[in-house]
N, C-alpha and C positions, 0 to 999 in steps of 0.2 A: 130208284133202284133199277139196275139192269139185270133182267132175268138171264139164267144160263142159256147159252147158244143164241140169244137174241142179238141181232146186228143192227146198229144204227150208223147211217152214213150222213155226213154233213160237211159243209165247207167252212173253213176258217180263213180270215183275211191275214195274209202275211205281210202285205204292204198296201199301198193305195191302189195298185193295179192287179195284184196277183192273189189267187185263192188256192188253198190246198185242200184236196179231198181227204177227209179224216174218217176212218172206219173204227168203230168201237164195238167189240164183241164180248158178251158176258161169258165168263169162264165158270164152269161147273166145278165145285169143290170135290175133291176125291177122298174117299174113305181110306185113311192110312192103315197099312197092314203091320201087325206086330206078331211076334212069336208068342204063343200061349203057354209054352213050357218054361219051367225054371231051368236056366242054363248054367248059372254060375253059383256053385255051392259055397264059394268063398265070400260071397257078399254077406255083410252084416250091418244092421242099422241099430242105432241107439236112440230110444225115445224116452222122453221125460217121464220118470216114474212118480214124480210129485210126492216123494217121501220126505216131508218136512224140508223142502227146498227153501233155503233162506231167501234167495233172490225172489222166488215166486211169492213167498209170504210177504215180502216187502212190497211187491207190486200190488198184492191184494189189500194191504193196509193203506197204501197211498191212493188207490183208485177203486171205484165201487164195483169191482168185478163180481164179488159174491152176490150183491144185491140184484145184479142183472139176471141171474139165473135162479133166483130164490124159488120161484113158483113154476118153473118149467117142468114139463112132463116127458120130454124126450131129448136125446142128444141133438137132434136137428134143431129143436127149438132153442136149446142153449147156444148152438153155433150161430143161429140167425140173430139172437139178441146181442151176442158179443160182437159179431161182425157189424151190425148196425151202429152200435156204440162207437166202435173204433172208426168207422167211416165218418162219423160226425165230429170227430175231435179236431180235424183241421181240413183245410182246402188243399186239393192236390197242387203241388208245384214240382214239375218234372226236372227242375234244375237245382233244387236246394237239397244239400246233404246235411245230416246231423253231425254233431261233433263226435258222438259215439253211436255205435250201431246196435244198441240193446234197447229193449222196450221202455224201461224206466227212464233212461236218458232221453229218448225220443219224446216221451210224454212230458217230461220236465221242460224240454225246449218248447213244446207246443204251448205250455202254460205261458211262456214268454211271448207268444204270438207267432211262432215259427210255423211254416207250412212245409210239407215234405212230399217225397215221390211215392210211386207205387211200392217200391222196395220197403219203405217204412210201414206202410199199411200191412204188408205181409208179415213183417217182423213183430209188430205190436199185436196183431190179431192172433198170431201163432202163440205168443207168450201168454196172452189172456186165456186162450183155450186150454193151454197146458196148465194154467193156474187153477182151473176148475175141474181138472182131471181128465180132459179129453186130449188124446195124443194127436199132435198137429206138427206140420212141417211146412216151411216155406217152399214154394214151387216156382221155378224159373221157366218161362216160355220163350222160345226163339222162333223167328220166321225161317222159312226154307232158305232164303238168301242171306242168312245171318253173317256170312263171311264177307260179302261184298257190299252190303248196305251200310252207309256211313252213320245214319242216325235212326233211332226208333226200331231197332231190330229185336228188342226184348221187352218182356213185361213180367212183373213179379206179383204173385198172389200167394195162395196157400192151399193146402189140403188138410182136412181133419178126418180122423177115423171115427166113424159113428158106430160105437160098440153095439147099440141096440139093433142096428141094421146090418152090422158086420160088413161095412164097406167104407171106402174112402170117398170124400166129397170135396168138390172144388168150391172155394170161397174167394171172391174178389173184393178186397177191402176198398180199393180206389172207387169202385162203382157200387159197392154194397149189393153185389149181384151173386146169386146162387142158381145155377142151371138145374132144372128138375124135369122129370117126366112122371106124371101121376103122383105128384107130391114126394117123389123119391129123389134126393139129390144125386147128381152125377159127378164122377171124377173127370179129370181133364180129357182123357182119351174117350170115355163114353160121351162126353160133351161134343167132341169133334165128330164122332160117328153119328150122333143124333142130329147134328146140324145137317149132315149130308143125307141121311136116310129117313129121318122122321121129324122133319122141321115143324110140322103142324102140331105135333104133340108136345113140343118143347116149350117149357115155361121158364122165364127168367124172374126169379123172386127178388125184388128190389124195392127200396124206398127212395132211391135217388132220382126217380123221374125219367130215367133213360128208357127208351122203348126197346122192345125185344129185337126189332130189326136193326136199330142203331147199334146196340151192344154187340150183336152177333157180327155185323159187318165190321165193327172195330176190332173185336178180339179174335175172330176166326183165323186171320193170317198168322197169329202167334201160336196157334195150336199145331205145331209141327215137331219141334224138339222140346223135350220136357226134362227138367233137371231138379234133383232133390239132394239135400245133404245126407251123408251117412250118420253124422252126429247131430241129433236134434235136442240135446240137453239145453237147459236154460241157464242164463247167468252171464257173467262177463269174463269167463275163463278164456285162456289162450291156448290150452292144450287140447285142441279139437282132435277127436279120434278119427283115424283115416284107415282106408283099405289100400294097401300097396302104395302108400304115400299120396293117395288121391282122396279128396274131401267130398266129392259128389258123384252121383250116378246120373248119366244122361240116357234117356230112352230115345232111341233113334228108329224111325220107320224102316221096315225091311226094304232094302234096295237103295236107301239114302246114304249119302256120305256122312262120315263122322266129322263134324265141324271142329276145326282146330284154332279158329280165329273168330273173335266177336267184333263186328263193326270195323273190319279192315285191319286195325292195329293192335287189338287186345288179344293176347294169347289165351286159348282155352286149354290149359295144361293141368287142370285140376279134376278131370272127369275120368271115370271108367265108363265105357260105352256098352249098352245092351240093346238088343231088339226085343227083349222079353217083357211082355206085359206082366207076367207073373212075378218076375224079379222086382219090377217097379211097384207093383200093387199087392205085394204080400202083406197079410195082416200083421200089425206090429208085434203082437204077442208071439208070433212064430219066429221072429228074428232078433228080438232085443233081450234075449236071455243073458 
């Protein structure tokens, strides 16, 4: 690990007779700035109410979702149990996509021996949490250079609203990782801030064996742009609710550009952009009426 501002100089051989001086300098992560005021009164989110949802009932009948949370005492414990179960259903395969992008279809393919991407961990864990009454949403992360990086510019996980703590919490199904401080789960923006300002107090709750340093080194570049759907209902429906014909909200740091392209060639034309932390992290009950 190279500490911030630490400089290493060394020579590398470029052929049999020539050497090049190479300088590597650690870069200190910056605390991203966001507006704390709600700016857009037109925003609206739809969260799963779980009122006898046939799709979620089918999910619960086919897979042991209810038994996972049977004796849990808190929303955090429920979330950890479900995340751990989803993480262990398959091995990560960053190049394999399912035939259909809903939780039941994904899990049915897993039974056949298929492995899937981070995206599918997010979809399945979100559905399972919604099935036990916790409001959850998939969360897309993108690096600062999302427009010019050809591969690996994004990561997908999820956030769940913990009603007993009255806050959103980040869950990473690919790594079975939950960032916490003093046993309180953090949302994605809190996680980024804590990495920069309070690293020693940060804990990564995981059963995957990944170390705190390894996970943070891996995930921290993705903690720059944050994207969530407006419509978080479950099922295989095609009539997704939108705001001004846009399906997602992207949280952008103050002073940063609004990205319009993902990995050079893919248009980002589905987002409303905001700098407001409060827009992005409003309690679900205040917005899904």
